[in-house]
C-alpha positions, -999 to 999 in steps of 0.1 A, spaced: -744 417 118 -751 436 86 -748 422 51 -714 439 44 -698 425 76 -713 391 68 -697 391 33 -663 401 47 -664 373 73 -677 346 50 -660 353 17 -642 321 6 -607 332 -4 -571 323 2 -544 348 -5 -507 355 -1 -494 387 15 -481 399 -19 -500 385 -48 -498 397 -84 -522 372 -99 -550 385 -121 -577 372 -99 -565 394 -70 -558 424 -92 -591 421 -110 -614 415 -81 -640 443 -84 -653 461 -54 -690 468 -56 -687 502 -40 -657 512 -61 -676 504 -93 -706 524 -81 -729 493 -76 -754 491 -48 -755 459 -27 -786 449 -46 -769 456 -79 -740 434 -69 -763 405 -61 -779 407 -96 -747 414 -115 -740 391 -144 -708 383 -163 -721 402 -193 -722 433 -172 -686 430 -158 -659 451 -174 -639 420 -182 -649 384 -185 -634 358 -162 -615 329 -177 -612 293 -166 -583 272 -179 -591 235 -182 -561 212 -185 -567 178 -201 -542 155 -185 -548 127 -209 -526 121 -240 -558 113 -259 -571 145 -273 -608 134 -276 -610 106 -250 -632 104 -219 -612 130 -199 -619 154 -227 -656 145 -226 -658 154 -189 -640 187 -194 -661 195 -224 -692 191 -203 -678 215 -178 -668 240 -205 -702 240 -221 -719 247 -188 -694 275 -179 -700 292 -212 -737 292 -205 -728 315 -176 -708 337 -199 -674 325 -186 -645 323 -211 -629 289 -212 -599 271 -228 -592 234 -228 -554 229 -230 -543 194 -241 -512 180 -223 -507 159 -255 -485 129 -260 -451 145 -259 -428 140 -229 -432 163 -199 -401 168 -177 -403 162 -140 -391 188 -115 -355 182 -105 -355 207 -77 -326 227 -91 -341 259 -76 -331 280 -106 -366 294 -110 -365 308 -74 -328 317 -73 -331 337 -105 -367 349 -99 -376 337 -134 -414 334 -128 -412 303 -150 -394 269 -152 -358 271 -162 -364 242 -187 -382 256 -217 -384 225 -239 -419 213 -231 -454 226 -224 -447 239 -188 -440 275 -195 -468 276 -220 -492 266 -193 -477 291 -169 -484 319 -194 -520 307 -199 -524 305 -161 -512 340 -156 -541 352 -178 -567 329 -162 -588 333 -131 -595 297 -122 -581 262 -130 -596 228 -136 -574 198 -141 -587 166 -155 -568 133 -156 -574 97 -164 -566 72 -136 -534 52 -140 -530 26 -112 -551 46 -88 -531 78 -96 -533 107 -120 -513 106 -152 -476 111 -144 -473 137 -171 -500 160 -156 -486 156 -121 -451 166 -133 -466 195 -151 -486 209 -122 -457 204 -97 -434 225 -119 -461 251 -126 -469 255 -89 -432 255 -78 -418 279 -103 -448 302 -107 -470 297 -77 -479 334 -75 -500 329 -107 -523 304 -90 -527 316 -55 -563 329 -47 -576 313 -79 -605 287 -75 -595 252 -86 -610 218 -91 -598 184 -101 -616 158 -122 -607 121 -123 -618 97 -150 -616 59 -148 -629 26 -160 -638 13 -125 -617 20 -95 -589 43 -82 -606 76 -90 -610 88 -54 -572 84 -47 -563 101 -80 -589 129 -72 -574 134 -37 -538 136 -51 -547 164 -74 -566 183 -47 -536 182 -23 -517 205 -47 -545 231 -47 -547 231 -9 -510 238 -5 -513 268 -29 -540 287 -11 -565 279 -39 -602 277 -30 -613 242 -40 -646 242 -59 -669 212 -51 -698 196 -67 -727 174 -57 -703 144 -55 -666 138 -59 -656 150 -94 -654 115 -109 -666 102 -143 -666 66 -154 -659 53 -189 -634 30 -206 -638 31 -244 -638 64 -263 -670 84 -256 -683 61 -228 -680 89 -203 -709 106 -219 -731 77 -209 -723 82 -172 -754 103 -165 -746 111 -129 -710 118 -138 -720 143 -164 -745 159 -140 -716 162 -115 -695 180 -141 -723 205 -148 -729 211 -111 -691 217 -107 -693 243 -135 -723 260 -119 -704 262 -86 -673 275 -102 -692 302 -121 -710 311 -88 -678 315 -69 -661 335 -96 -691 359 -97 -690 363 -60 -653 370 -61 -656 396 -88 -686 414 -74 -684 409 -36 -668 431 -10 -641 416 12 -605 420 21 -578 395 14 -565 376 45 -530 384 58 -505 356 56 -475 349 78 -442 354 60 -423 322 55 
């Protein structure tokens, strides 16, 4: 099997039959751009026509708490690879839950019908991003209810903006419950055909008081490894040669 066939068979992507998301529209083909296979292997983000962007959502109401520390560690490492980043704060204001009214689908809005909180702002940012990382503190073994409500509405009303895009979850806790919270967030990604980016361990950071997360040496290393893996996958997606898989129509 030659290298080109190998890339086609092993590319880690998930796609819908009709996708309008930037990550599928922007994926560059090495041959179309005039790159040789060797050029594609050594291509850097600085050489790409357009930088890729990762949206990081801080699911904590605390702007500069331990969840922010974890996401900031990821952001710093991503920027070393030349990846554009944005940390979006969920904030302390109320976030609506999805009421399953179906108006977003019935009227083909491409957004949530309720426009009185941050949901549609996040949808707009997601439409312009190529990957997603969601961080949340652990409340009773679960992610913050606000960030769960937010992601459920984003995915339900504007799922075409997230399909194919690499994603990762980060859970931050004092002591226990992080693995169940981590699993809860990953379940959303897996239902949306989003390649889940891994690290050297589960994406968990420990800390209680403000700034303690920075003292979790292994946790911070896990965040940097996650960032390295995210940057690697994005580079492969933007310089590799492969075709998107076909999907059965629902």
